TIRO-2110 file (N, C-alpha, C; in Angstrom, 1 decimal):
// TIRO-2110
83.2, 174.8, 177.2, N, 1, A
83.5, 173.9, 178.3, CA, 1, A
84.6, 174.6, 179.2, C, 1, A
84.4, 174.5, 180.4, N, 2, A
85.4, 175.0, 181.3, CA, 2, A
86.2, 173.9, 181.9, C, 2, A
87.3, 174.4, 182.6, N, 3, A
88.3, 173.4, 183.1, CA, 3, A
87.7, 172.5, 184.2, C, 3, A
86.8, 173.0, 185.0, N, 4, A
86.2, 172.2, 186.1, CA, 4, A
85.4, 171.1, 185.5, C, 4, A
84.7, 171.3, 184.4, N, 5, A
83.9, 170.3, 183.8, CA, 5, A
84.8, 169.2, 183.2, C, 5, A
85.9, 169.6, 182.6, N, 6, A
86.8, 168.6, 182.1, CA, 6, A
87.5, 167.8, 183.2, C, 6, A
87.8, 168.4, 184.3, N, 7, A
88.4, 167.6, 185.4, CA, 7, A
87.4, 166.6, 186.0, C, 7, A
86.2, 167.1, 186.3, N, 8, A
85.2, 166.2, 186.8, CA, 8, A
84.9, 165.1, 185.8, C, 8, A
84.8, 165.4, 184.5, N, 9, A
84.5, 164.4, 183.5, CA, 9, A
85.6, 163.3, 183.5, C, 9, A
86.9, 163.8, 183.5, N, 10, A
88.0, 162.8, 183.5, CA, 10, A
88.0, 161.9, 184.7, C, 10, A
87.6, 162.5, 185.9, N, 11, A
87.6, 161.6, 187.1, CA, 11, A
86.5, 160.6, 187.0, C, 11, A
85.3, 161.0, 186.5, N, 12, A
84.2, 160.0, 186.3, CA, 12, A
84.6, 159.0, 185.3, C, 12, A
85.1, 159.4, 184.2, N, 13, A
85.5, 158.4, 183.2, CA, 13, A
86.6, 157.4, 183.8, C, 13, A
87.5, 157.9, 184.5, N, 14, A
88.5, 157.0, 185.2, CA, 14, A
87.9, 156.0, 186.1, C, 14, A
86.9, 156.5, 186.9, N, 15, A
86.2, 155.5, 187.8, CA, 15, A
85.4, 154.5, 187.1, C, 15, A
84.8, 154.9, 186.0, N, 16, A
84.0, 154.0, 185.2, CA, 16, A
84.9, 152.9, 184.6, C, 16, A
85.9, 153.4, 183.9, N, 17, A
86.8, 152.5, 183.2, CA, 17, A
87.5, 151.5, 184.2, C, 17, A
87.9, 152.0, 185.4, N, 18, A
88.5, 151.2, 186.4, CA, 18, A
87.6, 150.1, 186.8, C, 18, A
86.3, 150.5, 187.0, N, 19, A
85.3, 149.5, 187.5, CA, 19, A
85.1, 148.4, 186.4, C, 19, A
85.0, 148.9, 185.1, N, 20, A
84.8, 147.9, 184.0, CA, 20, A
86.0, 147.0, 183.9, C, 20, A
87.2, 147.5, 184.1, N, 21, A
88.4, 146.7, 184.0, CA, 21, A
88.4, 145.6, 185.1, C, 21, A
88.1, 146.0, 186.3, N, 22, A
88.1, 145.1, 187.4, CA, 22, A
87.1, 144.0, 187.2, C, 22, A
85.9, 144.3, 186.6, N, 23, A
84.9, 143.3, 186.4, CA, 23, A
85.3, 142.3, 185.2, C, 23, A
85.8, 142.9, 184.2, N, 24, A
86.1, 142.2, 183.0, CA, 24, A
87.4, 141.3, 183.1, C, 24, A
88.3, 141.7, 184.0, N, 25, A
89.6, 141.1, 184.1, CA, 25, A
89.5, 139.6, 184.4, C, 25, A
88.6, 139.1, 185.2, N, 26, A
88.4, 137.7, 185.5, CA, 26, A
87.6, 136.9, 184.5, C, 26, A
87.0, 137.5, 183.5, N, 27, A
86.2, 136.8, 182.6, CA, 27, A
87.0, 136.2, 181.5, C, 27, A
86.5, 135.0, 181.0, N, 28, A
87.2, 134.5, 179.8, CA, 28, A
86.9, 135.4, 178.6, C, 28, A
87.8, 135.3, 177.6, N, 29, A
87.8, 136.2, 176.4, CA, 29, A
86.4, 136.2, 175.7, C, 29, A
85.8, 135.0, 175.4, N, 30, A
84.5, 135.0, 174.7, CA, 30, A
83.4, 135.7, 175.5, C, 30, A
83.4, 135.5, 176.8, N, 31, A
82.4, 136.1, 177.6, CA, 31, A
82.6, 137.6, 177.7, C, 31, A
83.9, 138.1, 177.8, N, 32, A
84.1, 139.5, 177.7, CA, 32, A
83.7, 140.2, 176.4, C, 32, A
83.9, 139.5, 175.3, N, 33, A
83.5, 140.0, 174.0, CA, 33, A
82.0, 140.1, 174.0, C, 33, A
81.3, 139.0, 174.4, N, 34, A
79.8, 139.0, 174.4, CA, 34, A
79.3, 140.2, 175.3, C, 34, A
79.9, 140.4, 176.5, N, 35, A
79.5, 141.5, 177.3, CA, 35, A
79.7, 142.9, 176.6, C, 35, A
80.8, 143.0, 175.9, N, 36, A
81.1, 144.3, 175.2, CA, 36, A
80.1, 144.5, 174.1, C, 36, A
79.7, 143.4, 173.4, N, 37, A
78.8, 143.5, 172.3, CA, 37, A
77.4, 143.9, 172.8, C, 37, A
77.0, 143.3, 173.9, N, 38, A
75.7, 143.6, 174.5, CA, 38, A
75.7, 145.0, 175.0, C, 38, A
76.8, 145.4, 175.6, N, 39, A
76.8, 146.8, 176.1, CA, 39, A
76.8, 147.9, 175.0, C, 39, A
77.5, 147.6, 173.9, N, 40, A
77.4, 148.6, 172.8, CA, 40, A
76.0, 148.6, 172.2, C, 40, A
75.4, 147.4, 172.0, N, 41, A
74.1, 147.3, 171.5, CA, 41, A
73.1, 148.0, 172.3, C, 41, A
73.2, 147.8, 173.6, N, 42, A
72.2, 148.5, 174.5, CA, 42, A
72.4, 150.0, 174.5, C, 42, A
73.6, 150.5, 174.4, N, 43, A
73.9, 151.9, 174.3, CA, 43, A
73.3, 152.4, 173.0, C, 43, A
73.5, 151.7, 171.9, N, 44, A
73.0, 152.2, 170.6, CA, 44, A
71.4, 152.2, 170.7, C, 44, A
70.8, 151.2, 171.2, N, 45, A
69.3, 151.1, 171.3, CA, 45, A
68.8, 152.3, 172.2, C, 45, A
69.4, 152.5, 173.3, N, 46, A
68.9, 153.6, 174.2, CA, 46, A
69.1, 154.9, 173.5, C, 46, A
70.2, 155.1, 172.8, N, 47, A
70.4, 156.4, 172.1, CA, 47, A
69.4, 156.6, 171.0, C, 47, A
69.1, 155.5, 170.3, N, 48, A
68.1, 155.6, 169.2, CA, 48, A
66.7, 155.9, 169.8, C, 48, A
66.3, 155.3, 170.9, N, 49, A
65.0, 155.5, 171.5, CA, 49, A
64.9, 157.0, 172.0, C, 49, A
65.9, 157.4, 172.6, N, 50, A
65.9, 158.8, 173.2, CA, 50, A
66.0, 159.9, 172.1, C, 50, A
66.6, 159.6, 171.0, N, 51, A
66.7, 160.6, 169.9, CA, 51, A
65.4, 160.7, 169.2, C, 51, A
64.6, 159.7, 169.1, N, 52, A
63.3, 159.7, 168.5, CA, 52, A
62.3, 160.5, 169.3, C, 52, A
62.5, 160.7, 170.5, N, 53, A
61.5, 161.4, 171.4, CA, 53, A
61.6, 162.9, 171.2, C, 53, A
62.7, 163.4, 170.7, N, 54, A
62.9, 164.8, 170.5, CA, 54, A
62.3, 165.4, 169.3, C, 54, A
END
């Protein structure tokens, strides 16, 4: 990995985390937990589906 890839990656991660924080900040705790669980589950499902295709 080169330094430019690391810089771009950190900028993208920062933008994504900032957006998530702004959306989740106004939600009640149970709703935020439910959104997080659904997000992790969806990521897991997509990863499993894509890994079976290879």
